[in-house]
Gaussian input, Z-matrix of N, CA and C with variables (Angstrom, degrees):
# hf/3-21g

backbone

0 1
 N
 C     1     B1
 C     2     B2     1     A1
 N     3     B3     2     A2     1     D1
 C     4     B4     3     A3     2     D2
 C     5     B5     4     A4     3     D3
 N     6     B6     5     A5     4     D4
 C     7     B7     6     A6     5     D5
 C     8     B8     7     A7     6     D6
 N     9     B9     8     A8     7     D7
 C    10    B10     9     A9     8     D8
 C    11    B11    10    A10     9     D9
 N    12    B12    11    A11    10    D10
 C    13    B13    12    A12    11    D11
 C    14    B14    13    A13    12    D12
 N    15    B15    14    A14    13    D13
 C    16    B16    15    A15    14    D14
 C    17    B17    16    A16    15    D15
 N    18    B18    17    A17    16    D16
 C    19    B19    18    A18    17    D17
 C    20    B20    19    A19    18    D18
 N    21    B21    20    A20    19    D19
 C    22    B22    21    A21    20    D20
 C    23    B23    22    A22    21    D21
 N    24    B24    23    A23    22    D22
 C    25    B25    24    A24    23    D23
 C    26    B26    25    A25    24    D24
 N    27    B27    26    A26    25    D25
 C    28    B28    27    A27    26    D26
 C    29    B29    28    A28    27    D27
 N    30    B30    29    A29    28    D28
 C    31    B31    30    A30    29    D29
 C    32    B32    31    A31    30    D30
 N    33    B33    32    A32    31    D31
 C    34    B34    33    A33    32    D32
 C    35    B35    34    A34    33    D33
 N    36    B36    35    A35    34    D34
 C    37    B37    36    A36    35    D35
 C    38    B38    37    A37    36    D36
 N    39    B39    38    A38    37    D37
 C    40    B40    39    A39    38    D38
 C    41    B41    40    A40    39    D39
 N    42    B42    41    A41    40    D40
 C    43    B43    42    A42    41    D41
 C    44    B44    43    A43    42    D42
 N    45    B45    44    A44    43    D43
 C    46    B46    45    A45    44    D44
 C    47    B47    46    A46    45    D45
 N    48    B48    47    A47    46    D46
 C    49    B49    48    A48    47    D47
 C    50    B50    49    A49    48    D48
 N    51    B51    50    A50    49    D49
 C    52    B52    51    A51    50    D50
 C    53    B53    52    A52    51    D51
 N    54    B54    53    A53    52    D52
 C    55    B55    54    A54    53    D53
 C    56    B56    55    A55    54    D54
 N    57    B57    56    A56    55    D55
 C    58    B58    57    A57    56    D56
 C    59    B59    58    A58    57    D57
 N    60    B60    59    A59    58    D58
 C    61    B61    60    A60    59    D59
 C    62    B62    61    A61    60    D60
 N    63    B63    62    A62    61    D61
 C    64    B64    63    A63    62    D62
 C    65    B65    64    A64    63    D63
 N    66    B66    65    A65    64    D64
 C    67    B67    66    A66    65    D65
 C    68    B68    67    A67    66    D66
 N    69    B69    68    A68    67    D67
 C    70    B70    69    A69    68    D68
 C    71    B71    70    A70    69    D69
 N    72    B72    71    A71    70    D70
 C    73    B73    72    A72    71    D71
 C    74    B74    73    A73    72    D72
 N    75    B75    74    A74    73    D73
 C    76    B76    75    A75    74    D74
 C    77    B77    76    A76    75    D75
 N    78    B78    77    A77    76    D76
 C    79    B79    78    A78    77    D77
 C    80    B80    79    A79    78    D78
 N    81    B81    80    A80    79    D79
 C    82    B82    81    A81    80    D80
 C    83    B83    82    A82    81    D81
 N    84    B84    83    A83    82    D82
 C    85    B85    84    A84    83    D83
 C    86    B86    85    A85    84    D84
 N    87    B87    86    A86    85    D85
 C    88    B88    87    A87    86    D86
 C    89    B89    88    A88    87    D87
 N    90    B90    89    A89    88    D88
 C    91    B91    90    A90    89    D89
 C    92    B92    91    A91    90    D90
 N    93    B93    92    A92    91    D91
 C    94    B94    93    A93    92    D92
 C    95    B95    94    A94    93    D93
 N    96    B96    95    A95    94    D94
 C    97    B97    96    A96    95    D95
 C    98    B98    97    A97    96    D96
 N    99    B99    98    A98    97    D97
 C   100   B100    99    A99    98    D98
 C   101   B101   100   A100    99    D99
 N   102   B102   101   A101   100   D100
 C   103   B103   102   A102   101   D101
 C   104   B104   103   A103   102   D102
 N   105   B105   104   A104   103   D103
 C   106   B106   105   A105   104   D104
 C   107   B107   106   A106   105   D105
 N   108   B108   107   A107   106   D106
 C   109   B109   108   A108   107   D107
 C   110   B110   109   A109   108   D108
 N   111   B111   110   A110   109   D109
 C   112   B112   111   A111   110   D110
 C   113   B113   112   A112   111   D111
 N   114   B114   113   A113   112   D112
 C   115   B115   114   A114   113   D113
 C   116   B116   115   A115   114   D114
 N   117   B117   116   A116   115   D115
 C   118   B118   117   A117   116   D116
 C   119   B119   118   A118   117   D117
 N   120   B120   119   A119   118   D118
 C   121   B121   120   A120   119   D119
 C   122   B122   121   A121   120   D120
 N   123   B123   122   A122   121   D121
 C   124   B124   123   A123   122   D122
 C   125   B125   124   A124   123   D123
 N   126   B126   125   A125   124   D124
 C   127   B127   126   A126   125   D125
 C   128   B128   127   A127   126   D126
 N   129   B129   128   A128   127   D127
 C   130   B130   129   A129   128   D128
 C   131   B131   130   A130   129   D129

   B1=1.4791
   B2=1.4881
   B3=1.3044
   B4=1.5160
   B5=1.5724
   B6=1.3448
   B7=1.4542
   B8=1.5359
   B9=1.3370
   B10=1.4367
   B11=1.5440
   B12=1.2959
   B13=1.4681
   B14=1.5619
   B15=1.2642
   B16=1.3934
   B17=1.5698
   B18=1.3217
   B19=1.5039
   B20=1.5374
   B21=1.2488
   B22=1.5120
   B23=1.4909
   B24=1.3400
   B25=1.5000
   B26=1.5502
   B27=1.3470
   B28=1.4541
   B29=1.5564
   B30=1.3083
   B31=1.5403
   B32=1.5038
   B33=1.2896
   B34=1.4418
   B35=1.5741
   B36=1.3777
   B37=1.5123
   B38=1.5301
   B39=1.2845
   B40=1.4918
   B41=1.4942
   B42=1.3187
   B43=1.4136
   B44=1.5459
   B45=1.2705
   B46=1.5227
   B47=1.5426
   B48=1.2870
   B49=1.5159
   B50=1.5508
   B51=1.3792
   B52=1.4028
   B53=1.5450
   B54=1.2035
   B55=1.5282
   B56=1.5012
   B57=1.3177
   B58=1.5179
   B59=1.5100
   B60=1.3117
   B61=1.4888
   B62=1.5259
   B63=1.2715
   B64=1.3947
   B65=1.5422
   B66=1.3621
   B67=1.4337
   B68=1.5051
   B69=1.3442
   B70=1.4502
   B71=1.5281
   B72=1.2505
   B73=1.4649
   B74=1.5233
   B75=1.3495
   B76=1.4435
   B77=1.4996
   B78=1.2351
   B79=1.5334
   B80=1.5071
   B81=1.3635
   B82=1.4992
   B83=1.5464
   B84=1.3660
   B85=1.4756
   B86=1.5116
   B87=1.3232
   B88=1.4387
   B89=1.5722
   B90=1.2740
   B91=1.4924
   B92=1.5464
   B93=1.3151
   B94=1.4417
   B95=1.5250
   B96=1.2880
   B97=1.4743
   B98=1.5270
   B99=1.4035
   B100=1.4839
   B101=1.4773
   B102=1.2727
   B103=1.4852
   B104=1.5349
   B105=1.3531
   B106=1.4387
   B107=1.5124
   B108=1.3640
   B109=1.4333
   B110=1.5507
   B111=1.3683
   B112=1.4668
   B113=1.4744
   B114=1.3376
   B115=1.5039
   B116=1.4992
   B117=1.3147
   B118=1.4153
   B119=1.5041
   B120=1.3604
   B121=1.4231
   B122=1.4929
   B123=1.3734
   B124=1.3968
   B125=1.4996
   B126=1.2925
   B127=1.4724
   B128=1.4996
   B129=1.3388
   B130=1.5175
   B131=1.4548
   A1=110.17
   A2=113.86
   A3=121.90
   A4=107.90
   A5=114.83
   A6=118.34
   A7=110.99
   A8=112.83
   A9=119.34
   A10=114.21
   A11=117.88
   A12=122.04
   A13=110.24
   A14=117.97
   A15=124.38
   A16=110.45
   A17=112.19
   A18=113.57
   A19=109.57
   A20=117.83
   A21=118.98
   A22=110.66
   A23=117.98
   A24=122.03
   A25=110.52
   A26=114.24
   A27=122.08
   A28=111.32
   A29=112.04
   A30=118.69
   A31=107.93
   A32=121.46
   A33=124.85
   A34=111.56
   A35=113.91
   A36=118.39
   A37=106.95
   A38=117.70
   A39=119.14
   A40=110.72
   A41=118.32
   A42=121.63
   A43=116.91
   A44=113.90
   A45=119.99
   A46=110.47
   A47=115.33
   A48=118.93
   A49=110.66
   A50=114.17
   A51=114.31
   A52=115.36
   A53=114.85
   A54=120.06
   A55=115.33
   A56=111.48
   A57=117.36
   A58=111.30
   A59=119.25
   A60=124.28
   A61=111.35
   A62=118.11
   A63=120.94
   A64=115.54
   A65=114.48
   A66=124.88
   A67=111.55
   A68=115.01
   A69=119.60
   A70=110.66
   A71=117.72
   A72=120.60
   A73=112.18
   A74=116.48
   A75=122.21
   A76=110.01
   A77=119.06
   A78=124.36
   A79=108.49
   A80=116.74
   A81=119.38
   A82=112.27
   A83=116.19
   A84=118.36
   A85=112.87
   A86=114.42
   A87=119.76
   A88=107.69
   A89=114.99
   A90=119.11
   A91=111.68
   A92=115.80
   A93=122.93
   A94=112.14
   A95=114.39
   A96=123.33
   A97=111.35
   A98=112.81
   A99=119.62
   A100=111.24
   A101=119.79
   A102=121.44
   A103=113.03
   A104=117.88
   A105=120.26
   A106=111.26
   A107=115.84
   A108=122.41
   A109=111.25
   A110=115.46
   A111=117.12
   A112=114.55
   A113=115.31
   A114=119.50
   A115=115.55
   A116=123.57
   A117=127.17
   A118=114.70
   A119=119.35
   A120=119.49
   A121=108.05
   A122=115.27
   A123=120.86
   A124=109.91
   A125=120.06
   A126=121.59
   A127=111.69
   A128=117.48
   A129=119.62
   A130=112.51
   D1=143.39
   D2=-176.13
   D3=-86.76
   D4=130.35
   D5=179.56
   D6=-60.30
   D7=149.27
   D8=-177.67
   D9=-66.25
   D10=-31.90
   D11=176.04
   D12=-66.98
   D13=-34.00
   D14=178.36
   D15=-67.00
   D16=-42.32
   D17=-178.70
   D18=-69.03
   D19=-39.36
   D20=178.93
   D21=-61.44
   D22=-46.17
   D23=-179.42
   D24=-60.52
   D25=-46.17
   D26=178.77
   D27=-55.49
   D28=-55.16
   D29=-178.48
   D30=-59.84
   D31=-43.91
   D32=178.56
   D33=-53.35
   D34=-48.35
   D35=-176.85
   D36=-71.59
   D37=-42.86
   D38=-171.66
   D39=-70.98
   D40=-29.93
   D41=175.62
   D42=-62.22
   D43=-16.27
   D44=177.89
   D45=-73.48
   D46=-17.48
   D47=175.87
   D48=-91.12
   D49=129.60
   D50=175.93
   D51=-68.32
   D52=-20.50
   D53=175.95
   D54=-66.06
   D55=-28.88
   D56=-180.00
   D57=-58.68
   D58=-31.94
   D59=-177.95
   D60=-80.17
   D61=-13.17
   D62=179.08
   D63=-91.65
   D64=-6.64
   D65=177.43
   D66=-79.84
   D67=153.24
   D68=171.90
   D69=-71.61
   D70=167.04
   D71=177.33
   D72=-60.14
   D73=-41.74
   D74=-179.90
   D75=-66.83
   D76=-34.68
   D77=-179.91
   D78=-72.80
   D79=-40.08
   D80=176.52
   D81=-64.82
   D82=-39.16
   D83=175.86
   D84=-60.75
   D85=-41.74
   D86=-175.93
   D87=-69.47
   D88=-41.53
   D89=178.34
   D90=-60.06
   D91=-45.63
   D92=177.74
   D93=-59.39
   D94=-44.71
   D95=177.02
   D96=-56.07
   D97=-54.25
   D98=179.46
   D99=-63.04
   D100=-39.71
   D101=177.79
   D102=-61.48
   D103=-42.56
   D104=179.61
   D105=-65.95
   D106=-43.89
   D107=-179.77
   D108=-61.08
   D109=-33.18
   D110=-179.55
   D111=-81.55
   D112=-43.20
   D113=-172.39
   D114=-100.78
   D115=-15.73
   D116=-175.65
   D117=-119.58
   D118=21.06
   D119=174.04
   D120=-96.38
   D121=148.83
   D122=-178.55
   D123=-75.16
   D124=129.88
   D125=174.93
   D126=-84.61
   D127=144.98
   D128=-176.90
   D129=-67.76

């Protein structure tokens, strides 16, 4: 499960893009999930 603080930060950053609002809800959810996995995972 993705931490709530990660979701908020991801949405805040992604909302800066005008293309974000053209996506479907399912596409937005997938983008947020991928964003969090890329930028908020702990590196070894």
